[in-house]
C-alpha positions as CSV (number, residue, x, y, z in Angstrom):
1,M,-32.4,-61.8,14.1
2,S,-32.2,-58.0,12.4
3,S,-29.1,-56.1,12.1
4,G,-30.9,-52.7,11.0
5,W,-30.8,-49.7,12.9
6,E,-32.9,-50.1,16.5
7,W,-34.2,-46.9,17.1
8,R,-35.7,-47.9,20.8
9,E,-31.5,-48.3,21.8
10,I,-29.7,-45.2,23.3
11,Q,-27.2,-44.1,20.3
12,T,-23.8,-42.2,21.8
13,P,-22.4,-39.4,20.5
14,S,-19.6,-41.8,19.4
15,A,-22.6,-43.9,17.8
16,Q,-24.0,-40.7,16.2
17,S,-21.1,-39.2,15.0
18,Q,-19.9,-38.8,11.4
19,P,-17.1,-40.7,10.7
20,V,-14.1,-40.1,12.0
21,R,-12.4,-38.5,8.5
22,V,-14.9,-35.8,9.0
23,H,-14.0,-35.2,12.7
24,L,-10.4,-35.3,12.1
25,L,-11.3,-32.6,9.7
26,Q,-13.8,-30.3,11.8
27,L,-10.5,-30.4,14.3
28,L,-8.0,-29.5,11.9
29,I,-9.7,-26.1,10.1
30,P,-8.8,-24.0,13.3
31,F,-5.2,-25.0,13.6
32,M,-5.0,-24.5,9.7
33,G,-6.3,-21.3,10.2
34,A,-4.5,-20.1,12.9
35,G,-1.1,-20.9,10.8
36,L,-3.0,-18.7,7.7
37,L,-3.3,-15.9,10.4
38,Y,0.6,-16.8,11.5
39,L,2.0,-16.3,8.0
40,W,-0.4,-12.9,7.6
41,G,1.6,-11.4,11.0
42,R,-1.9,-12.2,13.3
43,V,0.5,-14.0,15.6
44,L,-2.6,-13.0,18.7
45,F,-4.8,-13.7,16.5
46,G,-3.3,-17.3,15.4
47,S,-3.0,-18.2,18.8
48,V,-6.5,-17.3,20.2
49,V,-7.9,-19.7,16.9
50,A,-5.5,-22.3,17.6
51,G,-6.1,-22.3,21.4
52,I,-9.9,-22.6,20.4
53,G,-9.1,-25.4,18.0
54,L,-7.0,-27.2,20.9
55,F,-9.8,-26.6,23.4
56,L,-12.6,-28.3,21.3
57,L,-9.7,-31.4,20.5
58,L,-9.7,-31.9,24.2
59,L,-13.3,-31.7,24.5
60,K,-13.8,-34.3,21.9
61,F,-12.0,-36.8,23.9
62,R,-13.5,-35.8,27.2
63,A,-17.0,-34.5,27.2
64,P,-18.1,-35.8,23.9
65,Y,-22.0,-35.0,24.6
66,T,-20.7,-31.6,25.4
67,Y,-18.5,-31.5,22.5
68,E,-22.0,-32.3,20.3
69,S,-23.8,-29.3,21.7
70,I,-21.0,-27.3,21.2
71,L,-21.3,-28.5,17.4
72,T,-25.2,-28.1,17.6
73,L,-24.6,-24.3,18.2
74,L,-22.1,-23.3,16.0
75,S,-24.3,-25.5,13.3
76,A,-26.8,-22.8,14.4
77,L,-24.9,-20.2,14.3
78,G,-23.3,-21.2,10.6
79,R,-27.3,-21.5,9.3
80,W,-27.6,-18.3,10.7
81,L,-24.6,-16.2,9.5
82,G,-25.9,-18.3,6.0
83,K,-29.0,-16.8,5.7
84,V,-27.8,-13.7,6.4
85,M,-25.5,-14.0,3.8
86,S,-27.2,-15.3,1.6
87,Y,-30.0,-11.9,1.7
88,A,-27.5,-9.8,1.7
89,A,-25.6,-11.7,-1.5
90,L,-29.9,-12.1,-3.3
91,T,-30.4,-8.4,-2.2
92,L,-27.4,-7.3,-4.8
93,V,-28.2,-9.7,-7.1
94,Y,-32.0,-8.4,-7.3
95,G,-31.0,-5.1,-7.3
96,L,-28.0,-5.4,-9.7
97,V,-29.2,-8.2,-12.1
98,F,-33.1,-9.4,-11.8
99,T,-34.5,-5.6,-12.3
100,P,-32.1,-4.1,-14.8
101,V,-33.4,-7.4,-16.8
102,A,-36.8,-7.4,-15.7
103,L,-36.8,-3.7,-17.2
104,L,-35.6,-4.2,-20.0
105,A,-37.7,-7.2,-20.4
106,R,-40.6,-5.2,-20.2
107,L,-39.3,-2.5,-22.2
108,L,-39.3,-5.2,-25.2
109,R,-42.6,-6.3,-24.3
110,R,-41.3,-9.7,-23.5
111,D,-43.0,-12.1,-20.3
112,A,-39.6,-14.1,-18.9
113,L,-42.0,-16.8,-17.3
114,A,-44.5,-16.9,-20.3
115,L,-44.1,-19.7,-22.3
116,V,-43.1,-19.6,-25.9
117,R,-45.4,-17.2,-27.5
118,Q,-47.0,-17.9,-30.5
119,P,-47.3,-14.2,-32.7
120,S,-49.2,-16.2,-35.6
121,A,-52.1,-17.1,-33.3
122,S,-55.1,-15.2,-32.8
123,T,-56.3,-14.0,-30.1
124,Y,-58.7,-11.0,-28.7
125,W,-56.1,-7.8,-28.8
126,S,-54.8,-8.8,-31.9
127,D,-55.7,-8.1,-35.6
128,I,-55.7,-10.6,-37.2
129,P,-58.5,-11.6,-38.5
130,P,-60.3,-14.6,-37.2
131,R,-61.0,-17.9,-38.7
132,D,-62.8,-19.1,-36.5
133,P,-66.6,-18.3,-37.1
134,T,-67.3,-17.9,-33.4
135,H,-65.1,-15.4,-33.4
136,L,-67.0,-12.7,-35.9
137,F,-69.1,-11.6,-32.5
138,A,-66.2,-10.1,-31.3
139,R,-65.8,-8.0,-34.9
140,P,-68.1,-4.7,-33.8
141,F,-66.0,-4.5,-30.9
142,L,-62.9,-4.1,-32.2
143,A,-63.2,0.0,-32.7
144,E,-63.1,-0.7,-28.4
145,A,-60.7,-3.1,-28.5
146,R,-58.6,-0.7,-30.2
147,Q,-59.0,2.0,-27.7
148,G,-58.4,-0.2,-24.8
149,E,-55.0,-1.2,-26.4
150,R,-54.1,2.6,-26.6
151,D,-55.1,3.4,-23.1
152,A,-53.0,0.2,-22.2
153,G,-50.0,1.0,-23.4
154,S,-50.3,4.6,-22.3
155,R,-50.7,2.7,-18.9
156,K,-47.2,0.5,-19.7
157,I,-45.4,3.0,-20.0
158,W,-46.3,4.8,-17.3
159,R,-45.9,1.4,-15.0
160,V,-42.2,0.9,-16.9
161,G,-41.6,4.4,-16.0
162,K,-42.7,4.0,-12.1
163,A,-40.2,0.6,-12.0
164,L,-37.4,2.6,-13.5
165,Y,-38.0,5.6,-11.4
166,R,-38.0,3.0,-8.5
167,T,-34.9,1.0,-9.5
168,A,-33.0,4.0,-10.3
169,L,-33.8,5.6,-6.2
170,T,-32.9,1.9,-5.2
171,L,-29.7,1.4,-7.3
172,F,-28.5,5.5,-6.4
173,F,-28.7,4.4,-2.4
174,L,-27.6,1.1,-2.3
175,N,-24.3,2.4,-4.1
176,F,-23.8,5.0,-1.6
177,A,-24.4,2.4,1.1
178,L,-21.9,0.3,-0.6
179,V,-19.4,3.0,-1.0
180,Y,-19.8,4.0,2.5
181,F,-18.9,0.3,3.6
182,Y,-16.2,-0.1,1.2
183,Q,-14.3,3.0,2.5
184,S,-14.9,2.4,6.3
185,V,-13.0,-1.4,5.4
186,R,-10.8,0.4,3.8
187,D,-9.8,3.3,6.6
188,V,-10.2,0.4,9.4
189,L,-7.2,-1.5,7.4
190,K,-5.0,1.4,7.1
191,Q,-4.9,2.3,10.5
192,D,-4.1,-1.3,11.5
193,P,-1.0,0.0,13.8
194,L,0.6,-3.2,13.7
195,D,3.4,-2.9,11.1
196,P,4.6,-6.5,10.2
197,R,8.3,-5.4,10.9
198,S,7.7,-4.9,14.4
199,Q,8.0,-8.9,14.3
200,L,10.8,-9.2,12.7
201,A,13.8,-11.2,14.3
202,V,16.2,-7.9,14.1
203,Y,13.9,-6.7,16.7
204,K,13.7,-9.4,19.1
205,N,15.4,-8.1,21.9
206,D,14.3,-5.0,21.5
207,G,11.2,-3.9,23.7
208,W,10.6,-0.6,22.0
209,A,9.8,-2.1,18.7
210,K,5.9,-2.3,18.8
211,D,5.5,0.7,20.5
212,Y,7.8,2.8,17.9
213,F,5.8,1.0,14.9
214,K,2.9,2.2,16.4
215,E,4.2,6.1,17.0
216,F,5.3,5.4,12.9
217,A,1.9,4.9,12.0
218,E,0.4,7.4,13.5
219,T,3.4,10.2,11.7
220,S,2.6,8.8,7.9
221,V,-0.5,12.2,7.9
222,Q,1.8,14.2,5.6
223,I,1.3,18.3,4.9
224,Y,1.8,20.3,1.5
225,K,4.8,22.1,0.6
226,P,5.3,24.8,-2.1
227,F,7.0,23.6,-4.5
228,I,8.7,20.4,-2.9
229,G,5.7,18.1,-2.1
230,W,5.0,17.3,1.0
231,V,6.3,16.9,4.6
232,R,5.1,15.0,7.8
233,K,2.4,17.0,10.2
234,D,4.0,17.6,13.4
235,Y,4.5,15.1,16.1
236,Q,5.6,14.1,19.5
237,G,6.1,10.7,20.9
238,R,8.3,9.0,23.0
239,Y,10.4,7.5,20.1
240,I,9.8,9.6,16.8
241,N,9.5,13.5,17.7
242,I,8.9,16.1,14.4
243,K,8.7,19.6,14.7
244,N,8.6,21.9,11.9
245,G,8.2,18.9,9.3
246,L,11.9,18.2,10.8
247,R,12.9,14.7,12.2
248,Q,14.7,15.4,16.0
249,G,17.5,13.6,16.3
250,Y,20.9,13.5,18.9
251,H,21.6,17.1,20.5
252,P,25.6,17.3,21.4
253,S,26.3,18.3,25.2
254,L,29.3,20.0,24.7
255,G,28.0,23.5,25.9
256,S,29.3,26.4,24.9
257,R,31.8,25.0,22.1
258,P,30.9,26.5,18.6
259,A,28.5,24.5,16.8
260,L,28.8,23.3,13.3
261,R,25.7,22.9,11.8
262,L,25.1,20.2,9.0
263,Y,22.1,19.5,6.5
264,A,21.8,15.8,5.9
265,F,19.2,15.1,2.7
266,G,17.6,11.8,1.6
267,G,14.4,9.8,1.5
268,S,13.0,8.3,4.3
269,T,16.5,5.7,4.6
270,M,17.9,9.4,5.8
271,W,14.9,10.1,7.8
272,G,15.1,6.8,9.4
273,T,12.4,4.3,9.3
274,G,12.8,1.5,11.5
275,A,15.0,3.7,14.5
276,R,14.3,6.0,17.0
277,D,15.1,9.5,17.2
278,D,18.6,9.8,18.4
279,Y,20.0,6.1,16.2
280,T,19.3,7.9,12.8
281,I,22.4,8.7,10.6
282,P,22.3,12.2,11.0
283,S,22.1,11.3,15.0
284,Y,25.0,9.2,15.3
285,L,26.9,11.8,12.7
286,A,26.3,14.4,15.8
287,R,27.7,11.6,18.2
288,L,30.9,10.4,16.1
289,A,31.6,14.7,16.0
290,E,31.0,14.6,19.5
291,Q,33.4,11.9,20.8
292,E,35.9,14.3,18.9
293,G,35.1,16.8,20.8
294,L,33.4,18.5,17.9
295,R,29.6,20.5,18.2
296,L,27.8,19.1,15.3
297,E,23.8,20.2,15.0
298,A,23.2,17.5,12.3
299,Q,19.6,18.5,11.0
300,N,17.7,15.7,9.6
301,F,15.7,17.1,6.5
302,G,15.2,13.3,5.2
303,E,11.5,12.9,4.1
304,M,9.5,9.7,2.9
305,A,9.8,9.0,-0.5
306,F,11.9,12.2,-1.6
307,V,13.6,11.9,-4.7
308,S,17.6,14.0,-5.0
309,W,15.7,16.7,-7.2
310,Q,13.3,17.5,-4.5
311,N,16.3,17.5,-1.7
312,V,18.1,19.9,-4.6
313,L,15.1,22.1,-4.1
314,R,14.2,22.1,-0.7
315,L,18.2,23.1,0.2
316,A,17.7,25.9,-2.4
317,E,15.3,27.1,-1.2
318,L,17.0,26.9,2.7
319,C,19.6,29.3,1.2
320,A,17.4,31.7,-0.4
321,E,16.0,32.0,2.7
322,G,19.5,32.7,5.0
323,Q,19.2,29.5,6.3
324,V,23.0,28.6,5.0
325,P,24.6,25.5,6.4
326,A,28.7,24.9,6.6
327,F,28.1,21.1,6.0
328,V,25.6,19.7,3.7
329,V,25.4,15.3,2.9
330,F,23.2,14.2,0.1
331,Y,22.4,10.4,0.8
332,D,20.2,9.3,-2.0
333,G,19.8,5.8,-4.8
334,A,16.7,3.9,-3.8
335,N,13.8,6.8,-4.4
336,D,15.4,7.9,-7.8
337,V,15.5,4.3,-8.4
338,F,12.5,3.8,-8.1
339,A,10.0,6.8,-9.4
340,K,12.1,6.3,-12.4
341,I,10.4,2.7,-12.2
342,Q,6.8,4.4,-11.7
343,T,7.4,6.7,-14.5
344,P,10.0,5.8,-16.8
345,S,9.0,8.2,-19.5
346,L,9.8,11.6,-17.4
347,K,13.4,12.9,-16.9
348,R,12.7,14.7,-12.8
349,V,10.0,13.4,-11.5
350,H,8.2,12.4,-7.8
351,H,6.7,9.4,-6.5
352,N,2.9,9.2,-7.4
353,F,3.7,11.7,-10.3
354,S,0.4,10.3,-11.8
355,D,-2.0,10.3,-8.9
356,W,-1.2,14.4,-8.4
357,Q,-1.3,14.7,-12.2
358,K,-5.0,13.5,-12.1
359,W,-5.8,15.3,-9.0
360,I,-4.4,18.6,-10.2
361,E,-5.8,18.2,-13.7
362,Q,-9.4,17.4,-12.5
363,H,-10.8,20.3,-13.3
364,D,-14.4,19.2,-12.8
365,S,-15.1,19.3,-8.8
366,A,-19.2,17.8,-9.4
367,Q,-17.3,15.1,-11.5
368,D,-14.7,13.7,-9.4
369,W,-16.8,13.6,-6.4
370,L,-19.0,11.2,-8.4
371,Q,-16.7,9.0,-9.4
372,E,-14.8,8.8,-5.6
373,H,-18.5,8.5,-4.3
374,S,-19.3,5.9,-7.6
375,L,-19.1,2.1,-6.6
376,L,-18.5,0.9,-10.2
377,H,-15.9,3.6,-11.2
378,I,-14.1,2.3,-7.9
379,V,-14.4,-1.3,-8.8
380,G,-13.3,-0.6,-12.6
381,R,-10.7,1.9,-11.3
382,S,-9.4,-1.0,-9.1
383,L,-9.1,-4.1,-11.4
384,G,-8.2,-1.5,-14.3
385,H,-5.6,0.5,-12.7
386,G,-2.9,-2.8,-12.2
387,L,-3.7,-3.8,-15.4
388,Q,-3.0,-0.6,-17.2
389,E,0.2,-0.1,-14.6
390,R,1.0,-3.2,-16.2
391,R,0.4,-3.5,-19.9
392,A,2.5,0.3,-19.9
393,R,5.2,-1.4,-17.4
394,E,5.4,-4.4,-19.8
395,T,5.9,-1.2,-23.0
396,E,8.2,1.1,-21.5
397,L,9.8,-2.0,-18.8
398,S,11.1,-4.8,-19.0
399,T,14.2,-6.7,-17.9
400,D,15.8,-6.3,-21.3
401,P,19.7,-5.4,-20.7
402,E,19.4,-2.8,-22.9
403,R,16.3,-1.2,-21.9
404,V,17.9,-1.5,-18.2
405,Q,21.1,0.0,-19.4
406,Q,19.6,2.8,-21.1
407,L,17.0,3.7,-17.9
408,A,20.0,3.2,-15.4
409,R,22.3,5.6,-17.8
410,D,19.1,8.2,-17.1
411,I,18.6,7.9,-13.7
412,V,22.6,8.3,-12.8
413,M,22.7,11.7,-15.7
414,V,19.8,13.2,-14.0
415,Y,21.1,12.8,-10.4
416,G,24.9,14.0,-12.3
417,E,22.9,17.0,-13.1
418,N,21.5,17.4,-10.1
419,V,24.9,16.7,-8.2
420,E,26.6,19.9,-10.5
421,L,23.5,22.3,-9.7
422,V,24.3,21.8,-5.7
423,R,28.0,22.4,-6.2
424,K,27.4,25.8,-7.5
425,L,24.9,26.5,-4.8
426,A,27.8,25.3,-2.4
427,A,30.2,27.8,-4.5
428,V,27.9,31.1,-4.2
429,Y,27.0,30.2,-0.9
430,G,30.2,28.8,0.5
431,F,29.5,25.3,2.2
432,K,31.4,22.0,1.8
433,V,28.8,19.1,0.4
434,W,29.1,15.4,0.1
435,F,27.3,12.8,-2.1
436,F,26.8,9.2,-1.0
437,W,25.1,6.3,-3.1
438,Q,23.2,4.1,-0.5
439,P,23.1,0.6,-0.2
440,V,20.1,-1.5,-0.8
441,V,19.2,-5.1,-0.3
442,F,19.9,-5.9,-3.8
443,T,24.1,-4.9,-3.7
444,K,24.4,-7.1,-0.6
445,N,26.7,-9.8,-1.1
446,T,25.5,-11.8,1.4
447,P,22.0,-11.5,2.0
448,T,20.5,-13.1,4.6
449,E,17.2,-15.7,3.7
450,I,14.6,-12.7,5.1
451,E,16.7,-10.4,2.6
452,R,16.6,-12.6,-0.6
453,A,13.0,-13.0,0.1
454,Y,12.7,-8.9,0.3
455,E,14.6,-9.3,-3.3
456,R,12.1,-11.0,-4.2
457,R,8.8,-9.7,-3.1
458,Q,10.5,-6.0,-4.9
459,G,10.9,-8.2,-8.4
460,K,14.2,-8.4,-10.8
461,L,13.7,-5.5,-12.9
462,M,14.2,-2.9,-9.6
463,A,17.1,-5.5,-8.8
464,D,18.9,-5.2,-12.4
465,I,18.2,-1.6,-12.7
466,Y,19.5,-0.9,-9.3
467,R,22.7,-2.5,-9.8
468,A,23.2,-1.1,-13.2
469,A,23.3,2.3,-11.6
470,T,25.1,1.6,-8.9
471,E,27.9,0.3,-11.4
472,E,27.7,3.6,-13.6
473,I,27.2,5.9,-10.1
474,R,30.4,4.7,-9.4
475,S,32.3,6.4,-12.5
476,H,30.9,9.7,-11.4
477,R,33.9,11.7,-9.4
478,F,31.6,13.5,-7.1
479,V,29.5,10.7,-6.0
480,I,30.7,8.3,-3.1
481,D,29.1,4.6,-3.5
482,L,28.3,3.2,-0.2
483,S,26.5,0.3,-1.7
484,K,29.3,-2.1,-0.3
485,S,28.9,-0.9,3.2
486,F,27.6,-4.1,4.5
487,D,29.0,-6.8,2.6
488,D,31.3,-7.6,5.2
489,Y,28.2,-7.9,7.7
490,K,26.4,-11.6,7.8
491,Q,23.4,-11.2,10.1
492,T,20.0,-9.6,8.7
493,I,20.6,-5.2,8.4
494,Y,17.8,-4.5,6.6
495,I,14.4,-4.8,8.1
496,D,12.5,-4.0,4.0
497,W,14.3,-4.1,0.5
498,A,16.0,-0.5,1.3
499,H,15.1,0.4,5.2
500,I,17.9,-0.9,7.7
501,T,18.3,-1.0,11.6
502,E,19.9,1.5,14.2
503,T,23.1,-0.7,13.3
504,G,23.2,0.0,10.0
505,N,22.3,3.7,10.7
506,Q,25.6,3.6,12.9
507,M,27.9,1.5,10.3
508,I,26.3,4.3,7.5
509,A,27.0,7.4,9.6
510,R,30.7,5.8,10.6
511,N,31.7,5.5,6.3
512,M,30.2,8.9,5.7
513,Y,32.0,10.4,8.9
514,G,35.0,9.4,7.5
515,Y,34.8,11.3,4.6
516,I,33.6,14.5,6.1
517,R,36.1,14.8,8.9
518,P,38.8,16.2,7.8
519,T,36.8,19.0,6.8
520,L,34.8,19.0,9.9
521,H,38.1,19.4,12.0
522,A,39.5,21.9,9.8
523,F,36.7,24.5,10.2
524,A,36.9,23.7,13.8
525,H,40.5,24.2,14.0
526,P,41.4,26.5,11.5
527,S,44.9,26.6,12.0
528,R,45.0,23.3,11.0
529,P,45.3,22.0,7.1
530,M,42.7,20.5,4.9
531,R,43.9,17.4,4.0
532,Q,40.6,17.1,1.7
533,T,38.0,18.5,-0.1
534,N,34.8,17.9,-1.0
535,E,36.2,17.2,-4.4
536,H,37.0,13.7,-3.8
537,R,36.2,9.9,-4.6
538,R,36.3,6.9,-2.5
539,N,38.9,4.3,-3.3
């Protein structure tokens, strides 16, 4: 009896199925995709994909006929998507590769589809004297042939010109279609409200984190401020409120008691990234003063990516306008170091200097518009920008200890000059000022595993320069080093390499308040002697 396949027998799905390894691979694909989505922070999408995979797994063993039907449907869908993607890809290849090559071949009088030509062969249109006597009958028509050849050449030029025109027009509109698609996808990705920091373990017991980071994404809109750079646009939310470009915060409720005005300057750490309005560093300063019966109005002038020089300019502007505070606090470090790494050749520079320089120095608006809407320019800029920056940093920046120390000294020198200028303003306008050097994840002695990941992600160069700058700043007479504030804190305090939790803000505010407290009480109670001035050092 033959052991071959009998077509009359009813084939069950298991008999028709592929080898077990193939089926296992098909079932593992959804779970692999779910794992990748989970690692990328798309927990919801990953759960949906994992659920689909689990459903197919159960269906495979409980209802094999239904499972095979679903596979057939998915295969048909895959073929359809494959065709669509193939047509799209072939359209691009045809327009960007085949058409230019074909036009070039026609201009060079080459037929890419023809066999190898024999230029020495005799043809009706050639001027080669015929060797075959039978071709002598064609000689009387040579003059007419030459005229026909000239006419054919003119028609060929016309056809080539028309083809070039059509190709250029097609590429023109195709370029704008692709640029529009690219910009649309980019805008959608930028508008994704799901900040991965909202899912950190430090926020697992905080029901407000997801809504907070959604508001945080909405506050990223900035407006230009002369000489200073930028401030956030006014915003009103549940956890974040911005008025006149300033982050709002805690207001003490001590009624008619005289208010002491304090200006708090810094970057996004002072602004309070990751914290609600009432739990930023300025808000905690106001709370600490309130607990001692002092009414402190701490205005938050922190702003995203601000370096110390921008804060100095902002303070000078306020003083010039008559808005002189009683107390001023500076909280700097991270942005000054980061800006120096971005543009090491300049002394005082804000973040993203090259982008601002290009925007201001680009005088030809038509050229700028064409560049922004040119697919080739966008692709070339994307590919070349990273390479250019990397080469520039390889030449100007390295982890060489001498180079790191030099950059650290430059950072501290500029910061020291800013400090001296502010102290002169304080002497003229009569306010008290303190300068604090902030901690970052590189300065914590006992980082957690996720904090070590922040450091690895930021890079060795940033860590080395910041540590070196911190060592240099400790010798400055008027700068208080807070970089060791979290050395005894064993839990995670950072939500990225620089920003901290609300608990971290509270700890920093307490350290600051220990320095400014005597001066606050001396102002509130003039009869008591001042035990500390702004000319102090950290013990």
